[in-house]
Every structure is written in structure tokens, then in C-alpha cells.
N, C-alpha and C positions, 0 to 999 in steps of 0.2 A: 462554469458549468460542471467541470470535473470535480471541483471541491464540493459542490452541492450534492452530487451523486454519492461521493464517498461518505459525507456526513450523514446524508438522509437514509442511506441503506447500511450504515456501519454494522448494526447488529445482525442484519441478514447476511452480510457477505464476509464476516470475519473468518468463517471456515474456508471460503474460497481464497482469501488472502493468505491464510496459513498453508493451504494446499499449494498455492502458487509459489510462495516464498517460505519454505519449511524451516528455514533458520530463525524465523520470527518466533519468540516465545509468547506465552500468555501475558507475561509482564510487558513486553514490547507492545502487544496489542492494547493493553490498558493505557499505556503512555501515548500511543498513536491516537486512539480515540477518535478516528475518523478524520484526522487532520493530515491532508496530503503532504504538506511540508515535512511533517514528522516521519511519515512513511518513506518519503524520498530520502530523508536523512538516514533512516535505518537501512534502506537498500544500499546506500553508499557505504555505510560502515560495515554491515554484516556480509555484504557480497563484494565489497571492494569496487562497486561500480563507479564510473565517472558520472558526473552530474547529468550529461546528456543521455547516457545509457539508462540511468535510473528513471529519468523522465520518459523515455521511450517505453520501457518496461511497464511503467505506471499507466501511460496513455493507452497501450495495447490492452491492459487489464481492464481499465475503465471502459474501453470501447467494446469489450467482450461482454460487458453487463447490459449494454444497450439493446 
């Protein structure tokens, strides 16, 4: 379900994603293109998050959209 939300609303929420995770560049956003696994990977790489921390941040973000 979370994947569907991210993909379905990607164009609408890109600004919110960048506001939440300001280290993500426009190029990162193009690569992510609404795919949660790619976003999680960038969170781990750019922010040094462990997998569980990245997943929690992502889940919290998606839940804030509902």
C-alpha cells in the first residue's frame, strides 16, 4: 500500500519529500521516481540511516500523507 501511495502521488509530493529530506537533490528525485526502495536507499546513503531507521522515517512520512 505504501508503494502505491508514493508512486501514485509522486508528482504531487516531491516538494514534501525534499522538504522532509533536504539532502535529496533534483537528480535524486528523478532517480527515485516514486519507488520506495530507491528512496529508502537514498535515505541510508545520504543520511547514514540504518535500514530500520530509514523504514521508520519513510513510514512516518507516508502516514502523514493519509
